C-alpha positions in Angstrom: -54.0 -16.7 -117.2 -50.7 -15.1 -116.3 -52.4 -12.3 -114.4 -54.3 -14.9 -112.3 -51.0 -16.6 -111.4 -49.5 -13.2 -110.5 -52.6 -12.3 -108.4 -52.4 -15.6 -106.4 -48.6 -15.3 -106.1 -49.0 -11.8 -104.6 -51.8 -13.0 -102.3 -49.6 -15.9 -101.1 -46.7 -13.5 -100.4 -48.9 -11.1 -98.4 -50.3 -14.0 -96.4 -46.8 -15.3 -95.6 -45.7 -11.8 -94.6 -48.7 -11.4 -92.3 -48.1 -14.8 -90.6 -44.4 -13.9 -90.2 -45.3 -10.6 -88.6 -47.8 -12.1 -86.2 -45.5 -14.9 -85.1 -42.6 -12.5 -84.6 -44.9 -10.1 -82.6 -46.3 -12.9 -80.3 -42.9 -14.5 -79.6 -41.2 -11.4 -78.0 -39.4 -12.1 -74.7 -41.1 -10.9 -71.5 -41.1 -11.1 -67.7 -42.2 -14.7 -67.8 -38.9 -15.6 -69.6 -36.7 -14.4 -66.8 -34.9 -16.7 -64.4 -36.0 -16.4 -60.8 -39.3 -15.5 -59.3 -40.6 -12.0 -59.4 -43.9 -10.9 -58.0 -45.2 -7.3 -57.9 -46.4 -6.5 -54.4 -47.2 -2.8 -54.5 -47.6 -0.2 -57.3 -48.1 3.5 -57.5 -48.9 5.7 -60.5 -49.7 9.3 -60.4 -52.9 10.4 -62.1 -51.3 13.1 -64.1 -51.8 12.2 -67.8 -50.7 15.6 -69.1 -47.3 15.8 -67.4 -44.6 13.3 -66.4 -46.0 9.9 -65.4 -44.4 8.4 -62.3 -44.5 4.7 -61.8 -43.2 3.1 -58.7 -43.1 -0.7 -58.1 -42.2 -2.8 -55.1 -41.2 -6.3 -56.2 -40.4 -9.5 -54.3 -37.4 -11.3 -55.6 -36.2 -14.2 -53.4 -32.9 -14.5 -55.4 -30.2 -11.9 -55.9 -30.0 -12.3 -59.7 -28.8 -8.8 -60.5 -28.9 -9.1 -64.3 -32.4 -10.5 -64.2 -33.5 -7.7 -61.9 -32.2 -5.2 -64.4 -34.0 -7.0 -67.2 -37.2 -7.0 -65.1 -36.9 -3.2 -64.8 -36.4 -2.9 -68.5 -39.7 -4.7 -69.1 -41.6 -2.4 -66.8 -43.8 0.2 -68.6 -42.2 3.5 -69.2 -43.5 6.7 -70.8 -41.5 9.3 -72.6 -40.6 12.1 -70.1 -42.0 9.8 -67.3 -40.1 8.1 -64.6 -40.2 4.4 -63.6 -38.7 3.2 -60.3 -38.6 -0.5 -59.2 -37.5 -1.5 -55.6 -36.6 -5.1 -55.1 -37.1 -6.8 -51.8 -35.9 -10.3 -50.7 -38.2 -11.0 -47.7 -41.8 -11.3 -48.6 -43.0 -10.2 -45.2 -40.8 -7.1 -45.2 -42.1 -5.4 -48.4 -44.1 -2.2 -48.4 -47.8 -2.7 -49.0 -48.2 1.0 -50.0 -46.0 3.3 -52.0 -46.0 7.1 -52.0 -45.3 9.6 -54.8 -42.5 11.5 -52.9 -39.2 10.3 -51.5 -39.0 8.2 -49.4 -41.4 6.1 -51.4 -42.2 3.7 -48.6 -41.9 3.4 -44.8 -38.2 4.0 -43.9 -38.1 1.0 -41.5 -38.4 -1.2 -44.6 -35.5 0.4 -46.4 -32.8 -2.0 -45.1 -34.7 -4.9 -46.7 -34.4 -3.4 -50.2 -31.7 -5.3 -52.1 -31.8 -3.4 -55.4 -33.2 -0.3 -57.1 -33.9 0.3 -60.7 -34.8 3.6 -62.3 -35.5 4.7 -65.8 -35.4 8.5 -66.0 -37.4 10.9 -68.1 -34.7 10.9 -70.8 -34.5 7.1 -70.9 -31.3 6.7 -68.8 -31.2 3.5 -66.7 -29.7 3.3 -63.3 -29.4 0.1 -61.3 -28.1 0.1 -57.8 -27.4 -2.9 -55.5 -28.3 -2.4 -51.8 -29.3 1.3 -52.3 -29.9 2.0 -48.6 -26.7 0.7 -47.1 
């Protein structure tokens, strides 16, 4: 009888632990929790899966919420020894529709419209620059 109580007690403890882990996993903050509106307009990723992976994003952000932009960049996918770059643009009609793997990453006539630049380097260092092309 005592072993049966111990079995059900352990089963209940494991069930509570599994539910706790699932709730904690599903309630993590994400891009949807940020203030302001962010919409990804263009994206580039190289096809090299054996070397450094380069990801470049062009994002529309109608507001200049600098801290939120940096958080947005932190939520973007990043691979160890890879590089993630996010360019933020205020005007929706002045955002590059295509991104390129080499610098400059988009047409230079659109550079003055870039209000912020976020980069996470291969070693995990973060750089956030306001008005990078001025």
